[in-house]
C-alpha positions in Angstrom: 272.6 139.6 161.2 273.6 142.1 158.6 276.5 140.1 157.4 274.3 136.9 157.3 271.6 138.8 155.4 274.1 140.1 152.7 275.3 136.6 152.2 271.8 135.4 151.8 271.1 138.3 149.2 272.8 136.0 146.7 270.4 133.3 147.0 266.8 133.2 145.3 263.3 134.9 144.4 260.4 136.5 146.2 257.5 134.3 147.8 255.5 137.3 146.8 256.0 136.2 143.2 255.3 132.6 144.2 252.5 132.7 146.9 249.3 131.5 145.6 246.0 130.5 147.1 245.6 126.8 147.9 241.9 126.3 148.6 238.5 127.9 147.7 239.6 131.5 147.1 238.7 134.2 149.5 240.6 137.7 150.5 241.0 136.4 154.2 242.7 133.0 152.9 245.1 135.0 150.7 245.9 137.4 153.3 246.8 134.7 155.8 248.7 132.7 152.8 250.7 135.8 152.0 251.7 136.4 155.4 252.9 132.9 155.8 254.6 132.6 152.8 257.3 135.4 153.3 256.7 138.2 150.8 260.1 139.0 149.3 261.3 141.0 146.3 263.0 139.8 143.2 266.3 140.7 142.0 266.6 140.2 138.2 269.4 138.0 136.8 270.9 137.8 133.4 270.3 134.6 131.1 267.6 132.6 129.5 267.5 130.0 132.4 268.2 126.4 132.1 267.8 124.7 128.7 265.2 122.1 128.7 263.1 123.7 131.7 260.7 126.5 131.7 262.4 129.8 132.5 262.5 131.1 136.1 260.7 134.5 136.9 263.8 136.3 136.1 264.9 134.6 133.0 261.5 134.7 131.4 261.7 137.9 129.6 265.1 137.0 127.9 263.6 133.4 127.0 260.7 135.0 125.3 262.7 137.6 123.5 265.1 134.8 122.1 262.5 132.1 121.3 262.7 130.8 117.9 259.1 129.8 118.1 256.0 131.6 116.9 253.8 133.0 119.5 251.1 135.5 119.3 248.1 137.3 121.1 244.7 136.0 120.2 241.1 137.1 121.2 238.7 134.2 121.7 235.1 134.3 122.4 234.1 132.8 125.8 231.4 130.9 124.4 230.1 130.4 120.6 228.3 133.6 119.8 229.3 135.5 122.8 230.3 139.1 122.3 232.8 139.0 125.4 236.1 137.6 124.6 239.3 136.6 126.4 243.0 137.3 125.6 245.3 134.3 125.1 249.0 133.8 124.2 249.4 130.9 121.8 252.7 129.3 120.9 253.4 126.8 118.1 255.9 124.0 118.1 258.8 123.8 115.5 257.9 120.2 114.2 257.6 118.3 111.1 254.2 116.6 112.4 251.4 117.6 110.5 249.2 117.9 113.7 250.3 118.6 117.4 248.1 118.1 120.5 247.4 121.2 122.6 248.3 122.1 126.1 246.3 124.7 128.2 248.6 126.5 130.5 246.9 128.1 133.5 248.4 131.1 135.2 248.7 131.8 139.1 246.9 134.5 141.1 249.1 137.1 139.4 247.2 136.7 136.0 248.7 136.1 132.6 252.4 137.3 133.4 255.5 137.1 131.3 256.7 134.0 133.2 253.5 132.1 132.3 254.1 133.0 128.7 257.5 131.7 129.1 256.3 128.4 130.4 254.0 128.1 127.3 256.9 128.7 125.1 258.7 125.7 126.9 255.5 123.7 126.5 255.8 124.5 122.7 259.3 123.5 122.6 258.2 119.9 124.1 256.2 119.7 120.8 252.7 120.9 121.7 250.7 123.7 120.7 250.6 125.9 123.9 247.9 128.3 124.8 247.9 130.3 128.0 244.5 132.2 128.5 244.1 135.3 130.7 241.2 134.1 132.7 241.0 137.6 134.3 239.9 139.1 131.0 236.3 139.6 132.0 236.7 140.9 135.5 239.5 143.5 134.3 237.1 144.8 131.8 238.0 143.0 128.5 240.9 141.3 126.8 244.2 143.1 127.0 247.9 142.4 126.4 248.9 144.7 129.2 250.3 142.7 132.1 248.6 143.5 135.5 250.4 144.7 138.5 250.5 141.7 140.8 248.3 143.4 143.5 245.8 144.2 141.0 245.7 140.7 139.5 245.3 139.3 143.0 242.5 141.4 143.9 240.5 140.9 140.7 241.1 137.1 140.7 238.7 136.8 143.6 235.9 137.4 141.1 236.9 134.3 139.0 235.1 131.2 140.1 235.6 127.6 139.0 232.9 127.9 136.5 234.4 130.8 134.8 237.9 129.0 134.9 236.3 126.3 133.1 234.7 128.2 130.4 238.0 130.1 129.7 239.8 126.8 129.5 237.2 125.2 127.0 237.1 128.3 124.9 240.9 128.4 124.6 241.3 124.5 124.0 238.7 124.5 121.3 240.3 127.5 119.5 243.8 125.7 119.8 242.3 122.5 118.6 240.6 124.2 115.7 244.0 125.4 114.2 245.2 123.6 110.9 248.2 122.2 112.6 246.4 121.0 115.8 245.2 117.5 116.9 242.0 117.2 118.6 243.2 116.3 122.1 244.2 118.6 124.9 245.6 118.4 128.5 245.9 121.2 131.0 248.7 122.4 133.4 248.5 125.0 136.1 250.5 126.7 138.9 249.2 127.5 142.3 245.6 129.1 141.7 246.1 127.4 138.2 246.9 124.2 139.8 243.7 124.4 141.7 241.9 125.1 138.5 243.3 121.9 136.8 241.5 120.0 139.6 238.3 121.9 139.1 238.5 121.3 135.3 239.1 117.6 135.9 236.0 117.2 138.1 233.9 119.4 135.6 235.2 117.1 132.8 236.4 119.6 130.2 235.2 119.3 126.5 235.7 116.7 123.8 239.5 115.8 123.7 240.3 116.4 127.3 243.0 113.8 128.5 244.3 114.9 131.7 246.1 117.5 133.9 249.2 118.3 135.9 248.4 120.7 139.0 251.6 122.3 140.4 251.1 123.1 144.2 247.2 123.3 143.5 244.8 122.5 146.3 241.6 120.5 145.6 239.0 123.1 145.5 236.1 121.2 146.7 235.8 120.7 150.5 233.2 119.3 152.7 233.4 120.2 156.4 237.1 120.9 156.1 237.8 117.6 154.3 238.4 116.7 150.6 235.0 116.2 149.0 235.2 112.6 147.8 231.9 112.8 145.8 233.5 115.6 143.6 236.8 113.8 143.3 234.7 110.8 142.0 233.7 112.9 138.9 237.3 112.7 137.8 237.7 110.6 134.6 241.2 111.6 133.4 244.7 111.0 134.8 246.0 113.7 137.2 249.3 114.6 138.6 250.0 116.9 141.7 253.5 118.1 142.2 254.2 120.4 145.2 256.9 121.4 147.7 257.2 120.2 151.4 257.3 123.7 152.6 253.8 124.4 151.4 252.4 123.2 154.6 248.7 123.3 153.5 249.1 121.1 150.3 251.5 118.9 152.2 248.8 118.2 154.8 246.3 117.4 152.1 248.4 115.1 149.9 247.8 111.9 151.8 244.1 112.4 151.7 244.1 113.2 148.1 246.4 110.1 147.3 244.0 107.8 149.3 240.8 109.0 147.8 242.0 109.1 144.3 243.4 105.6 144.3 240.5 104.2 146.3 238.3 105.5 143.6 240.3 103.8 140.9 241.8 107.0 139.2 245.0 107.1 137.6 247.1 109.6 140.0 250.6 110.6 140.8 251.7 112.9 143.5 255.2 114.0 144.7 256.1 116.1 147.4 259.6 117.7 146.9 261.5 117.9 150.2 262.6 121.4 151.0 260.9 123.0 148.0 258.7 126.1 148.3 255.4 126.9 147.1 256.0 128.2 143.8 259.2 126.4 142.9 258.7 126.2 139.2 258.7 130.0 139.0 261.5 130.8 141.7 264.1 127.9 140.8 267.3 129.4 141.7 266.7 133.1 141.3 268.1 135.4 143.7 266.0 136.0 146.8 266.4 139.3 148.8 265.4 139.3 152.4 262.9 142.1 153.5 263.9 144.3 156.7 263.8 142.3 160.0 263.3 138.9 158.4 261.8 135.9 160.4 263.9 132.8 160.7 261.7 131.1 158.2 262.6 133.7 155.6 266.2 133.4 156.3 266.2 129.5 155.9 264.1 129.9 152.7 266.7 132.5 151.3 269.5 130.2 152.1 268.1 126.7 151.1 265.3 127.7 148.7 267.4 128.0 145.4 268.9 124.5 145.9 265.6 122.8 146.6 263.5 124.7 144.2 265.8 124.0 141.3 266.2 120.3 142.3 262.4 120.1 142.4 261.7 121.6 138.9 264.6 119.5 137.3 262.5 116.4 138.6 259.0 117.8 138.0 259.3 119.2 134.6 260.5 115.9 132.9 257.6 114.1 134.8 255.3 116.6 133.2 256.4 116.2 129.8 256.4 112.4 130.0 252.8 112.7 131.4 251.7 115.0 128.4 253.4 113.0 125.7 251.9 109.7 127.0 248.2 111.0 127.4 248.4 113.3 124.2 250.0 110.6 122.1 253.4 111.9 120.9 
């Protein structure tokens, strides 16, 4: 086993970095989820990741440090006239267009991380104004540029409900659309908890200019007796995509029902479940994954096969995301 483990040490990233909540959030659900998704630790790797894709977790710091695009921290009022504000990271594209549409990038349960800001930078590289709000700003005590430790962020996020998330997205979208170089249209993409948030925002309807959303491994947040709440899904008026990995068993199990209900109700919907890919494949990609002591067979298999499947998944998912955004935002 020790030889096998050392060989696998050359293969991928921690599911502790990629594990996220997949249904209406609760501490019990998260505990079960974390146990089932194999907490592992990350080994940093050199480089800025693969050109044309968002950075992986390990390549995000270098990607941000070397980005030619202008990014900055901004404080935004939660609502007009509110004394409370949230922190957000905004990145502007390098383009000759007079006005660019907006994409709101929603973080995982780990809060507004370096990786999420790296994703926002790639969104801007695709030609959009990208804004990534820290939706934990209120529960952490106010806006801050300090990245929270994962454990702290995960605990705090239990206090951020769907209504709070929608307020933060609307505030961020309005702020970005008010910039002189912005067009008055926005889409939302999110990962894990942020993917669930995309669904919630689509049900809620967003604000003026909302055109659609892409949920990466995000569960539909409204359930009725353990089943997808079709009456909530009926409120969706914009196109939605759901991109997940087959090893994410809970979302994999829900995708047939989501597909059936969305299409029966006449919504524009596209879902894809990537064979062998894990929950969090957009973050993990081909980063090195270190096995914990006494790994389970599931952890061994994930460390061996995860980098190949996760990288293949994001190589397909990201171009689909960009195509979706360009089509619906009109560039």
